[in-house]
N, CA, C and O atoms as a Tripos MOL2 file, in Angstrom:
@<TRIPOS>MOLECULE
protein
  288   287    72     0     0
PROTEIN
NO_CHARGES

@<TRIPOS>ATOM
      1 N          19.4960   32.6910   -7.2970 N.3       1 MET1
      2 CA         20.6050   31.8390   -7.6790 C.3       1 MET1
      3 C          20.6450   30.6300   -6.7440 C.2       1 MET1
      4 O          20.6350   30.7790   -5.5220 O.2       1 MET1
      5 N          20.6880   29.4610   -7.3190 N.am      2 ILE2
      6 CA         20.7570   28.2370   -6.5220 C.3       2 ILE2
      7 C          22.2220   27.9070   -6.2630 C.2       2 ILE2
      8 O          23.0590   27.9490   -7.1660 O.2       2 ILE2
      9 N          22.5030   27.5850   -5.0360 N.am      3 ARG3
     10 CA         23.8670   27.2390   -4.6750 C.3       3 ARG3
     11 C          24.1950   25.8060   -5.0780 C.2       3 ARG3
     12 O          23.3080   24.9670   -5.2340 O.2       3 ARG3
     13 N          25.4720   25.5500   -5.2400 N.am      4 THR4
     14 CA         25.9270   24.2080   -5.5770 C.3       4 THR4
     15 C          25.6040   23.2380   -4.4510 C.2       4 THR4
     16 O          25.2550   22.0870   -4.7120 O.2       4 THR4
     17 N          25.7150   23.6820   -3.2030 N.am      5 GLY5
     18 CA         25.4280   22.8190   -2.0610 C.3       5 GLY5
     19 C          23.9920   22.3390   -2.0580 C.2       5 GLY5
     20 O          23.7140   21.1910   -1.7100 O.2       5 GLY5
     21 N          23.0760   23.2170   -2.4460 N.am      6 LEU6
     22 CA         21.6670   22.8470   -2.4970 C.3       6 LEU6
     23 C          21.4220   21.8210   -3.5990 C.2       6 LEU6
     24 O          20.6410   20.8860   -3.4190 O.2       6 LEU6
     25 N          22.0760   21.9920   -4.7200 N.am      7 GLN7
     26 CA         21.9370   21.0330   -5.8210 C.3       7 GLN7
     27 C          22.4590   19.6590   -5.4170 C.2       7 GLN7
     28 O          21.8480   18.6390   -5.7360 O.2       7 GLN7
     29 N          23.5780   19.6330   -4.7230 N.am      8 ILE8
     30 CA         24.1520   18.3590   -4.2790 C.3       8 ILE8
     31 C          23.2220   17.6870   -3.2720 C.2       8 ILE8
     32 O          23.0390   16.4700   -3.3180 O.2       8 ILE8
     33 N          22.6330   18.4650   -2.3620 N.am      9 LEU9
     34 CA         21.7010   17.9030   -1.3930 C.3       9 LEU9
     35 C          20.4790   17.2940   -2.0800 C.2       9 LEU9
     36 O          19.9870   16.2460   -1.6620 O.2       9 LEU9
     37 N          19.9980   17.9410   -3.1200 N.am     10 ILE10
     38 CA         18.8480   17.4040   -3.8510 C.3      10 ILE10
     39 C          19.2140   16.0940   -4.5430 C.2      10 ILE10
     40 O          18.4120   15.1600   -4.5610 O.2      10 ILE10
     41 N          20.4070   16.0180   -5.1060 N.am     11 ILE11
     42 CA         20.8670   14.7790   -5.7410 C.3      11 ILE11
     43 C          20.9950   13.6690   -4.7030 C.2      11 ILE11
     44 O          20.5890   12.5340   -4.9560 O.2      11 ILE11
     45 N          21.5530   13.9860   -3.5420 N.am     12 ILE12
     46 CA         21.6890   12.9900   -2.4770 C.3      12 ILE12
     47 C          20.3120   12.5390   -1.9990 C.2      12 ILE12
     48 O          20.1220   11.3660   -1.6790 O.2      12 ILE12
     49 N          19.3400   13.4680   -1.9460 N.am     13 TRP13
     50 CA         17.9790   13.1080   -1.5520 C.3      13 TRP13
     51 C          17.4080   12.0740   -2.5040 C.2      13 TRP13
     52 O          16.8090   11.0880   -2.0750 O.2      13 TRP13
     53 N          17.5950   12.3010   -3.8050 N.am     14 TRP14
     54 CA         17.0910   11.3480   -4.7980 C.3      14 TRP14
     55 C          17.8050   10.0040   -4.6960 C.2      14 TRP14
     56 O          17.1880    8.9610   -4.9140 O.2      14 TRP14
     57 N          19.0930   10.0160   -4.3700 N.am     15 LEU15
     58 CA         19.8060    8.7490   -4.1620 C.3      15 LEU15
     59 C          19.2250    7.9960   -2.9650 C.2      15 LEU15
     60 O          19.0650    6.7760   -3.0160 O.2      15 LEU15
     61 N          18.9140    8.7090   -1.9020 N.am     16 GLY16
     62 CA         18.2800    8.0830   -0.7410 C.3      16 GLY16
     63 C          16.9250    7.4930   -1.0970 C.2      16 GLY16
     64 O          16.5690    6.4090   -0.6370 O.2      16 GLY16
     65 N          16.1640    8.2210   -1.9280 N.am     17 ALA17
     66 CA         14.8710    7.7090   -2.3680 C.3      17 ALA17
     67 C          15.0340    6.4530   -3.2180 C.2      17 ALA17
     68 O          14.2410    5.5180   -3.1150 O.2      17 ALA17
     69 N          16.0600    6.4380   -4.0530 N.am     18 ALA18
     70 CA         16.3240    5.2580   -4.8780 C.3      18 ALA18
     71 C          16.7240    4.0630   -4.0090 C.2      18 ALA18
     72 O          16.3070    2.9340   -4.2670 O.2      18 ALA18
     73 N          17.5300    4.3160   -2.9850 N.am     19 ILE19
     74 CA         17.9440    3.2440   -2.0780 C.3      19 ILE19
     75 C          16.7310    2.6880   -1.3310 C.2      19 ILE19
     76 O          16.5690    1.4740   -1.2140 O.2      19 ILE19
     77 N          15.8790    3.5880   -0.8260 N.am     20 ALA20
     78 CA         14.6850    3.1470   -0.0980 C.3      20 ALA20
     79 C          13.7470    2.3610   -1.0100 C.2      20 ALA20
     80 O          13.1460    1.3750   -0.5810 O.2      20 ALA20
     81 N          13.6200    2.7880   -2.2540 N.am     21 THR21
     82 CA         12.7770    2.0650   -3.2120 C.3      21 THR21
     83 C          13.4040    0.7300   -3.5790 C.2      21 THR21
     84 O          12.7050   -0.2760   -3.6970 O.2      21 THR21
     85 N          14.7180    0.7150   -3.7600 N.am     22 GLY22
     86 CA         15.4140   -0.5320   -4.0830 C.3      22 GLY22
     87 C          15.2980   -1.5590   -2.9730 C.2      22 GLY22
     88 O          15.3460   -2.7620   -3.2280 O.2      22 GLY22
     89 N          15.1480   -1.0940   -1.7560 N.am     23 ALA23
     90 CA         15.0110   -2.0200   -0.6280 C.3      23 ALA23
     91 C          13.7410   -2.8530   -0.7570 C.2      23 ALA23
     92 O          13.6810   -3.9720   -0.2470 O.2      23 ALA23
     93 N          12.7300   -2.3220   -1.4310 N.am     24 LEU24
     94 CA         11.4870   -3.0720   -1.6080 C.3      24 LEU24
     95 C          11.6770   -4.3240   -2.4610 C.2      24 LEU24
     96 O          10.8780   -5.2580   -2.3890 O.2      24 LEU24
     97 N          12.7220   -4.3410   -3.2560 N.am     25 LEU25
     98 CA         12.9760   -5.4830   -4.1450 C.3      25 LEU25
     99 C          13.7360   -6.6120   -3.4530 C.2      25 LEU25
    100 O          13.8900   -7.6950   -4.0180 O.2      25 LEU25
    101 N          14.2050   -6.3660   -2.2510 N.am     26 ILE26
    102 CA         14.9980   -7.3680   -1.5360 C.3      26 ILE26
    103 C          14.0490   -8.2930   -0.7720 C.2      26 ILE26
    104 O          13.1370   -7.8330   -0.0840 O.2      26 ILE26
    105 N          14.2710   -9.5770   -0.9000 N.am     27 ARG27
    106 CA         13.3620  -10.5490   -0.2930 C.3      27 ARG27
    107 C          13.7610  -10.9380    1.1260 C.2      27 ARG27
    108 O          12.9050  -11.3690    1.8980 O.2      27 ARG27
    109 N          15.0140  -10.8010    1.4870 N.am     28 VAL28
    110 CA         15.4620  -11.1560    2.8290 C.3      28 VAL28
    111 C          15.1380   -9.9860    3.7530 C.2      28 VAL28
    112 O          15.5970   -8.8660    3.5240 O.2      28 VAL28
    113 N          14.3450  -10.2430    4.7990 N.am     29 TYR29
    114 CA         13.8170   -9.1730    5.6370 C.3      29 TYR29
    115 C          14.9210   -8.3740    6.3190 C.2      29 TYR29
    116 O          14.8330   -7.1480    6.3760 O.2      29 TYR29
    117 N          15.9530   -9.0270    6.8340 N.am     30 GLU30
    118 CA         17.0160   -8.3110    7.5380 C.3      30 GLU30
    119 C          17.7230   -7.3260    6.6050 C.2      30 GLU30
    120 O          18.0160   -6.1960    6.9950 O.2      30 GLU30
    121 N          17.9910   -7.7560    5.3860 N.am     31 GLN31
    122 CA         18.6390   -6.8690    4.4180 C.3      31 GLN31
    123 C          17.6930   -5.7480    3.9940 C.2      31 GLN31
    124 O          18.1050   -4.5980    3.8440 O.2      31 GLN31
    125 N          16.4240   -6.0980    3.8020 N.am     32 TYR32
    126 CA         15.4150   -5.1030    3.4460 C.3      32 TYR32
    127 C          15.3410   -4.0210    4.5220 C.2      32 TYR32
    128 O          15.2950   -2.8300    4.2160 O.2      32 TYR32
    129 N          15.3300   -4.4490    5.7710 N.am     33 PHE33
    130 CA         15.2150   -3.5380    6.8970 C.3      33 PHE33
    131 C          16.4270   -2.6050    6.9740 C.2      33 PHE33
    132 O          16.2690   -1.3960    7.1400 O.2      33 PHE33
    133 N          17.6250   -3.1600    6.8540 N.am     34 ILE34
    134 CA         18.8590   -2.3580    6.9530 C.3      34 ILE34
    135 C          18.9490   -1.3580    5.8020 C.2      34 ILE34
    136 O          19.2240   -0.1790    6.0230 O.2      34 ILE34
    137 N          18.7230   -1.8170    4.5940 N.am     35 ILE35
    138 CA         18.8400   -0.9280    3.4310 C.3      35 ILE35
    139 C          17.7210    0.1140    3.4490 C.2      35 ILE35
    140 O          17.9440    1.2660    3.0770 O.2      35 ILE35
    141 N          16.5300   -0.2780    3.8750 N.am     36 GLY36
    142 CA         15.4320    0.6760    3.9950 C.3      36 GLY36
    143 C          15.7400    1.7690    4.9990 C.2      36 GLY36
    144 O          15.4550    2.9420    4.7580 O.2      36 GLY36
    145 N          16.3230    1.3810    6.1290 N.am     37 ILE37
    146 CA         16.6970    2.3850    7.1430 C.3      37 ILE37
    147 C          17.7570    3.3290    6.6000 C.2      37 ILE37
    148 O          17.6960    4.5340    6.8470 O.2      37 ILE37
    149 N          18.7170    2.8050    5.8730 N.am     38 ILE38
    150 CA         19.7560    3.6640    5.2820 C.3      38 ILE38
    151 C          19.1250    4.6650    4.3090 C.2      38 ILE38
    152 O          19.4570    5.8510    4.3300 O.2      38 ILE38
    153 N          18.2250    4.1860    3.4670 N.am     39 GLY39
    154 CA         17.5660    5.0710    2.5000 C.3      39 GLY39
    155 C          16.7370    6.1440    3.1720 C.2      39 GLY39
    156 O          16.8350    7.3190    2.8180 O.2      39 GLY39
    157 N          15.9100    5.7490    4.1500 N.am     40 TRP40
    158 CA         15.0500    6.7220    4.8290 C.3      40 TRP40
    159 C          15.8450    7.6850    5.6930 C.2      40 TRP40
    160 O          15.4750    8.8540    5.8110 O.2      40 TRP40
    161 N          16.9180    7.2240    6.2920 N.am     41 THR41
    162 CA         17.7760    8.1210    7.0640 C.3      41 THR41
    163 C          18.3980    9.1730    6.1520 C.2      41 THR41
    164 O          18.4830   10.3470    6.5110 O.2      41 THR41
    165 N          18.8280    8.7420    4.9770 N.am     42 THR42
    166 CA         19.3810    9.6800    3.9970 C.3      42 THR42
    167 C          18.3380   10.7100    3.5890 C.2      42 THR42
    168 O          18.6400   11.9010    3.5080 O.2      42 THR42
    169 N          17.1190   10.2650    3.3340 N.am     43 ILE43
    170 CA         16.0510   11.1750    2.9330 C.3      43 ILE43
    171 C          15.7590   12.1870    4.0310 C.2      43 ILE43
    172 O          15.6770   13.3860    3.7630 O.2      43 ILE43
    173 N          15.6020   11.7220    5.2560 N.am     44 ILE44
    174 CA         15.2570   12.6190    6.3670 C.3      44 ILE44
    175 C          16.3800   13.6150    6.6400 C.2      44 ILE44
    176 O          16.1270   14.8010    6.8490 O.2      44 ILE44
    177 N          17.6190   13.1280    6.6370 N.am     45 THR45
    178 CA         18.7570   14.0030    6.8980 C.3      45 THR45
    179 C          18.8960   15.0760    5.8250 C.2      45 THR45
    180 O          19.0640   16.2550    6.1380 O.2      45 THR45
    181 N          18.8260   14.6690    4.5690 N.am     46 THR46
    182 CA         18.9920   15.6550    3.5010 C.3      46 THR46
    183 C          17.8070   16.6120    3.4270 C.2      46 THR46
    184 O          17.9830   17.7760    3.0670 O.2      46 THR46
    185 N          16.6090   16.1480    3.7600 N.am     47 THR47
    186 CA         15.4570   17.0530    3.7910 C.3      47 THR47
    187 C          15.6800   18.1520    4.8190 C.2      47 THR47
    188 O          15.4100   19.3240    4.5600 O.2      47 THR47
    189 N          16.1740   17.7610    5.9860 N.am     48 THR48
    190 CA         16.4700   18.7440    7.0250 C.3      48 THR48
    191 C          17.5310   19.7300    6.5510 C.2      48 THR48
    192 O          17.3950   20.9340    6.7640 O.2      48 THR48
    193 N          18.5730   19.2370    5.9200 N.am     49 LEU49
    194 CA         19.6320   20.1170    5.4280 C.3      49 LEU49
    195 C          19.1510   21.0220    4.2980 C.2      49 LEU49
    196 O          19.5800   22.1720    4.2070 O.2      49 LEU49
    197 N          18.2710   20.5220    3.4420 N.am     50 ILE50
    198 CA         17.7260   21.3360    2.3580 C.3      50 ILE50
    199 C          16.9010   22.4890    2.9300 C.2      50 ILE50
    200 O          17.0330   23.6300    2.4850 O.2      50 ILE50
    201 N          16.0490   22.1920    3.9170 N.am     51 VAL51
    202 CA         15.2380   23.2440    4.5430 C.3      51 VAL51
    203 C          16.1520   24.2780    5.1930 C.2      51 VAL51
    204 O          15.9130   25.4780    5.0620 O.2      51 VAL51
    205 N          17.1880   23.8340    5.8880 N.am     52 TYR52
    206 CA         18.1350   24.7500    6.5250 C.3      52 TYR52
    207 C          18.8280   25.6190    5.4730 C.2      52 TYR52
    208 O          18.9720   26.8260    5.6640 O.2      52 TYR52
    209 N          19.2490   25.0220    4.3850 N.am     53 GLU53
    210 CA         19.9490   25.7570    3.3230 C.3      53 GLU53
    211 C          19.0260   26.7980    2.6870 C.2      53 GLU53
    212 O          19.4670   27.9100    2.3960 O.2      53 GLU53
    213 N          17.7630   26.4580    2.4680 N.am     54 ILE54
    214 CA         16.8130   27.4020    1.8840 C.3      54 ILE54
    215 C          16.5800   28.5760    2.8330 C.2      54 ILE54
    216 O          16.5130   29.7220    2.3880 O.2      54 ILE54
    217 N          16.4550   28.3080    4.1260 N.am     55 LYS55
    218 CA         16.2990   29.3950    5.1000 C.3      55 LYS55
    219 C          17.5160   30.3040    5.0920 C.2      55 LYS55
    220 O          17.3930   31.5260    5.1790 O.2      55 LYS55
    221 N          18.6850   29.7010    4.9860 N.am     56 LYS56
    222 CA         19.9250   30.4760    4.9550 C.3      56 LYS56
    223 C          19.9780   31.3750    3.7200 C.2      56 LYS56
    224 O          20.3920   32.5310    3.8090 O.2      56 LYS56
    225 N          19.5670   30.8540    2.5860 N.am     57 ILE57
    226 CA         19.5520   31.6310    1.3500 C.3      57 ILE57
    227 C          18.5600   32.7930    1.4630 C.2      57 ILE57
    228 O          18.8550   33.9070    1.0280 O.2      57 ILE57
    229 N          17.3850   32.5350    2.0460 N.am     58 LYS58
    230 CA         16.3890   33.6000    2.2140 C.3      58 LYS58
    231 C          16.9130   34.7020    3.1230 C.2      58 LYS58
    232 O          16.6930   35.8820    2.8510 O.2      58 LYS58
    233 N          17.5980   34.3350    4.1940 N.am     59 GLU59
    234 CA         18.1620   35.3370    5.0970 C.3      59 GLU59
    235 C          19.2070   36.1890    4.3840 C.2      59 GLU59
    236 O          19.2480   37.4050    4.5680 O.2      59 GLU59
    237 N          20.0510   35.5540    3.5720 N.am     60 GLU60
    238 CA         21.0620   36.3020    2.8280 C.3      60 GLU60
    239 C          20.4080   37.2430    1.8170 C.2      60 GLU60
    240 O          20.8820   38.3610    1.6140 O.2      60 GLU60
    241 N          19.3300   36.7980    1.1850 N.am     61 ASN61
    242 CA         18.6230   37.6580    0.2250 C.3      61 ASN61
    243 C          18.0000   38.8560    0.9230 C.2      61 ASN61
    244 O          18.0020   39.9610    0.3810 O.2      61 ASN61
    245 N          17.4640   38.6440    2.1340 N.am     62 LYS62
    246 CA         16.9030   39.7630    2.8980 C.3      62 LYS62
    247 C          17.9780   40.7740    3.2470 C.2      62 LYS62
    248 O          17.7520   41.9810    3.1630 O.2      62 LYS62
    249 N          19.1570   40.2840    3.6420 N.am     63 LYS63
    250 CA         20.2650   41.1870    3.9760 C.3      63 LYS63
    251 C          20.6950   41.9860    2.7500 C.2      63 LYS63
    252 O          20.9590   43.1850    2.8440 O.2      63 LYS63
    253 N          20.7640   41.3180    1.6020 N.am     64 LYS64
    254 CA         21.1530   42.0100    0.3700 C.3      64 LYS64
    255 C          20.1300   43.0590   -0.0240 C.2      64 LYS64
    256 O          20.4930   44.1700   -0.4090 O.2      64 LYS64
    257 N          18.8450   42.7110    0.0710 N.am     65 SER65
    258 CA         17.8230   43.6660   -0.3250 C.3      65 SER65
    259 C          17.7530   44.8570    0.6350 C.2      65 SER65
    260 O          17.5030   45.9840    0.2080 O.2      65 SER65
    261 N          17.9740   44.6100    1.9260 N.am     66 SER66
    262 CA         17.9600   45.7270    2.8670 C.3      66 SER66
    263 C          19.2000   46.6190    2.6600 C.2      66 SER66
    264 O          19.1260   47.8350    2.8380 O.2      66 SER66
    265 N          20.3280   46.0150    2.2860 N.am     67 ALA67
    266 CA         21.5240   46.8030    2.0080 C.3      67 ALA67
    267 C          21.3290   47.6420    0.7460 C.2      67 ALA67
    268 O          21.7920   48.7810    0.6800 O.2      67 ALA67
    269 N          20.6470   47.0860   -0.2510 N.am     68 GLU68
    270 CA         20.3750   47.8290   -1.4740 C.3      68 GLU68
    271 C          19.4180   49.0020   -1.2160 C.2      68 GLU68
    272 O          19.5610   50.0710   -1.8090 O.2      68 GLU68
    273 N          18.4500   48.7880   -0.3340 N.am     69 LYS69
    274 CA         17.5060   49.8530    0.0010 C.3      69 LYS69
    275 C          18.2080   50.9930    0.7170 C.2      69 LYS69
    276 O          17.8740   52.1590    0.5050 O.2      69 LYS69
    277 N          19.1830   50.6660    1.5680 N.am     70 LYS70
    278 CA         19.9200   51.6870    2.2850 C.3      70 LYS70
    279 C          20.7720   52.5250    1.3480 C.2      70 LYS70
    280 O          20.9600   53.7220    1.5670 O.2      70 LYS70
    281 N          21.2850   51.8910    0.3070 N.am     71 ILE71
    282 CA         22.1230   52.6150   -0.6600 C.3      71 ILE71
    283 C          21.2820   53.6030   -1.4510 C.2      71 ILE71
    284 O          21.7410   54.7070   -1.7440 O.2      71 ILE71
    285 N          20.0660   53.2270   -1.7990 N.am     72 LYS72
    286 CA         19.1940   54.1120   -2.5780 C.3      72 LYS72
    287 C          18.6870   55.1830   -1.6940 C.2      72 LYS72
    288 O          17.9300   56.0450   -2.1410 O.2      72 LYS72
@<TRIPOS>BOND
     1     1     2 1
     2     2     3 1
     3     3     4 2
     4     3     5 am
     5     5     6 1
     6     6     7 1
     7     7     8 2
     8     7     9 am
     9     9    10 1
    10    10    11 1
    11    11    12 2
    12    11    13 am
    13    13    14 1
    14    14    15 1
    15    15    16 2
    16    15    17 am
    17    17    18 1
    18    18    19 1
    19    19    20 2
    20    19    21 am
    21    21    22 1
    22    22    23 1
    23    23    24 2
    24    23    25 am
    25    25    26 1
    26    26    27 1
    27    27    28 2
    28    27    29 am
    29    29    30 1
    30    30    31 1
    31    31    32 2
    32    31    33 am
    33    33    34 1
    34    34    35 1
    35    35    36 2
    36    35    37 am
    37    37    38 1
    38    38    39 1
    39    39    40 2
    40    39    41 am
    41    41    42 1
    42    42    43 1
    43    43    44 2
    44    43    45 am
    45    45    46 1
    46    46    47 1
    47    47    48 2
    48    47    49 am
    49    49    50 1
    50    50    51 1
    51    51    52 2
    52    51    53 am
    53    53    54 1
    54    54    55 1
    55    55    56 2
    56    55    57 am
    57    57    58 1
    58    58    59 1
    59    59    60 2
    60    59    61 am
    61    61    62 1
    62    62    63 1
    63    63    64 2
    64    63    65 am
    65    65    66 1
    66    66    67 1
    67    67    68 2
    68    67    69 am
    69    69    70 1
    70    70    71 1
    71    71    72 2
    72    71    73 am
    73    73    74 1
    74    74    75 1
    75    75    76 2
    76    75    77 am
    77    77    78 1
    78    78    79 1
    79    79    80 2
    80    79    81 am
    81    81    82 1
    82    82    83 1
    83    83    84 2
    84    83    85 am
    85    85    86 1
    86    86    87 1
    87    87    88 2
    88    87    89 am
    89    89    90 1
    90    90    91 1
    91    91    92 2
    92    91    93 am
    93    93    94 1
    94    94    95 1
    95    95    96 2
    96    95    97 am
    97    97    98 1
    98    98    99 1
    99    99   100 2
   100    99   101 am
   101   101   102 1
   102   102   103 1
   103   103   104 2
   104   103   105 am
   105   105   106 1
   106   106   107 1
   107   107   108 2
   108   107   109 am
   109   109   110 1
   110   110   111 1
   111   111   112 2
   112   111   113 am
   113   113   114 1
   114   114   115 1
   115   115   116 2
   116   115   117 am
   117   117   118 1
   118   118   119 1
   119   119   120 2
   120   119   121 am
   121   121   122 1
   122   122   123 1
   123   123   124 2
   124   123   125 am
   125   125   126 1
   126   126   127 1
   127   127   128 2
   128   127   129 am
   129   129   130 1
   130   130   131 1
   131   131   132 2
   132   131   133 am
   133   133   134 1
   134   134   135 1
   135   135   136 2
   136   135   137 am
   137   137   138 1
   138   138   139 1
   139   139   140 2
   140   139   141 am
   141   141   142 1
   142   142   143 1
   143   143   144 2
   144   143   145 am
   145   145   146 1
   146   146   147 1
   147   147   148 2
   148   147   149 am
   149   149   150 1
   150   150   151 1
   151   151   152 2
   152   151   153 am
   153   153   154 1
   154   154   155 1
   155   155   156 2
   156   155   157 am
   157   157   158 1
   158   158   159 1
   159   159   160 2
   160   159   161 am
   161   161   162 1
   162   162   163 1
   163   163   164 2
   164   163   165 am
   165   165   166 1
   166   166   167 1
   167   167   168 2
   168   167   169 am
   169   169   170 1
   170   170   171 1
   171   171   172 2
   172   171   173 am
   173   173   174 1
   174   174   175 1
   175   175   176 2
   176   175   177 am
   177   177   178 1
   178   178   179 1
   179   179   180 2
   180   179   181 am
   181   181   182 1
   182   182   183 1
   183   183   184 2
   184   183   185 am
   185   185   186 1
   186   186   187 1
   187   187   188 2
   188   187   189 am
   189   189   190 1
   190   190   191 1
   191   191   192 2
   192   191   193 am
   193   193   194 1
   194   194   195 1
   195   195   196 2
   196   195   197 am
   197   197   198 1
   198   198   199 1
   199   199   200 2
   200   199   201 am
   201   201   202 1
   202   202   203 1
   203   203   204 2
   204   203   205 am
   205   205   206 1
   206   206   207 1
   207   207   208 2
   208   207   209 am
   209   209   210 1
   210   210   211 1
   211   211   212 2
   212   211   213 am
   213   213   214 1
   214   214   215 1
   215   215   216 2
   216   215   217 am
   217   217   218 1
   218   218   219 1
   219   219   220 2
   220   219   221 am
   221   221   222 1
   222   222   223 1
   223   223   224 2
   224   223   225 am
   225   225   226 1
   226   226   227 1
   227   227   228 2
   228   227   229 am
   229   229   230 1
   230   230   231 1
   231   231   232 2
   232   231   233 am
   233   233   234 1
   234   234   235 1
   235   235   236 2
   236   235   237 am
   237   237   238 1
   238   238   239 1
   239   239   240 2
   240   239   241 am
   241   241   242 1
   242   242   243 1
   243   243   244 2
   244   243   245 am
   245   245   246 1
   246   246   247 1
   247   247   248 2
   248   247   249 am
   249   249   250 1
   250   250   251 1
   251   251   252 2
   252   251   253 am
   253   253   254 1
   254   254   255 1
   255   255   256 2
   256   255   257 am
   257   257   258 1
   258   258   259 1
   259   259   260 2
   260   259   261 am
   261   261   262 1
   262   262   263 1
   263   263   264 2
   264   263   265 am
   265   265   266 1
   266   266   267 1
   267   267   268 2
   268   267   269 am
   269   269   270 1
   270   270   271 1
   271   271   272 2
   272   271   273 am
   273   273   274 1
   274   274   275 1
   275   275   276 2
   276   275   277 am
   277   277   278 1
   278   278   279 1
   279   279   280 2
   280   279   281 am
   281   281   282 1
   282   282   283 1
   283   283   284 2
   284   283   285 am
   285   285   286 1
   286   286   287 1
   287   287   288 2
@<TRIPOS>SUBSTRUCTURE
     1 MET1         2 RESIDUE 1 A MET
     2 ILE2         6 RESIDUE 1 A ILE
     3 ARG3        10 RESIDUE 1 A ARG
     4 THR4        14 RESIDUE 1 A THR
     5 GLY5        18 RESIDUE 1 A GLY
     6 LEU6        22 RESIDUE 1 A LEU
     7 GLN7        26 RESIDUE 1 A GLN
     8 ILE8        30 RESIDUE 1 A ILE
     9 LEU9        34 RESIDUE 1 A LEU
    10 ILE10       38 RESIDUE 1 A ILE
    11 ILE11       42 RESIDUE 1 A ILE
    12 ILE12       46 RESIDUE 1 A ILE
    13 TRP13       50 RESIDUE 1 A TRP
    14 TRP14       54 RESIDUE 1 A TRP
    15 LEU15       58 RESIDUE 1 A LEU
    16 GLY16       62 RESIDUE 1 A GLY
    17 ALA17       66 RESIDUE 1 A ALA
    18 ALA18       70 RESIDUE 1 A ALA
    19 ILE19       74 RESIDUE 1 A ILE
    20 ALA20       78 RESIDUE 1 A ALA
    21 THR21       82 RESIDUE 1 A THR
    22 GLY22       86 RESIDUE 1 A GLY
    23 ALA23       90 RESIDUE 1 A ALA
    24 LEU24       94 RESIDUE 1 A LEU
    25 LEU25       98 RESIDUE 1 A LEU
    26 ILE26      102 RESIDUE 1 A ILE
    27 ARG27      106 RESIDUE 1 A ARG
    28 VAL28      110 RESIDUE 1 A VAL
    29 TYR29      114 RESIDUE 1 A TYR
    30 GLU30      118 RESIDUE 1 A GLU
    31 GLN31      122 RESIDUE 1 A GLN
    32 TYR32      126 RESIDUE 1 A TYR
    33 PHE33      130 RESIDUE 1 A PHE
    34 ILE34      134 RESIDUE 1 A ILE
    35 ILE35      138 RESIDUE 1 A ILE
    36 GLY36      142 RESIDUE 1 A GLY
    37 ILE37      146 RESIDUE 1 A ILE
    38 ILE38      150 RESIDUE 1 A ILE
    39 GLY39      154 RESIDUE 1 A GLY
    40 TRP40      158 RESIDUE 1 A TRP
    41 THR41      162 RESIDUE 1 A THR
    42 THR42      166 RESIDUE 1 A THR
    43 ILE43      170 RESIDUE 1 A ILE
    44 ILE44      174 RESIDUE 1 A ILE
    45 THR45      178 RESIDUE 1 A THR
    46 THR46      182 RESIDUE 1 A THR
    47 THR47      186 RESIDUE 1 A THR
    48 THR48      190 RESIDUE 1 A THR
    49 LEU49      194 RESIDUE 1 A LEU
    50 ILE50      198 RESIDUE 1 A ILE
    51 VAL51      202 RESIDUE 1 A VAL
    52 TYR52      206 RESIDUE 1 A TYR
    53 GLU53      210 RESIDUE 1 A GLU
    54 ILE54      214 RESIDUE 1 A ILE
    55 LYS55      218 RESIDUE 1 A LYS
    56 LYS56      222 RESIDUE 1 A LYS
    57 ILE57      226 RESIDUE 1 A ILE
    58 LYS58      230 RESIDUE 1 A LYS
    59 GLU59      234 RESIDUE 1 A GLU
    60 GLU60      238 RESIDUE 1 A GLU
    61 ASN61      242 RESIDUE 1 A ASN
    62 LYS62      246 RESIDUE 1 A LYS
    63 LYS63      250 RESIDUE 1 A LYS
    64 LYS64      254 RESIDUE 1 A LYS
    65 SER65      258 RESIDUE 1 A SER
    66 SER66      262 RESIDUE 1 A SER
    67 ALA67      266 RESIDUE 1 A ALA
    68 GLU68      270 RESIDUE 1 A GLU
    69 LYS69      274 RESIDUE 1 A LYS
    70 LYS70      278 RESIDUE 1 A LYS
    71 ILE71      282 RESIDUE 1 A ILE
    72 LYS72      286 RESIDUE 1 A LYS
C-alpha cells in the first residue's frame, strides 16, 4: 500500500523537475541560476525524503510480517 505522503512527495519531485527544466528557457542568467537552484534543491530534498519514506514503509512491513509469523 502506498501512503499519501509518498504520493505527494513524488508529485513535488515532478514539480521540482518542471521548475528546473523551465529554468532552461530563461535567457537572463541571474534568473536562470536562481530558478535552477530552486528546482534542483526541490528535487534533491524530495528524493531524500522519498528514500526515507520507502525505508520507513519497509521497516513497518517487516514488523507486520514478523508479528504475523508469531501469531501463527
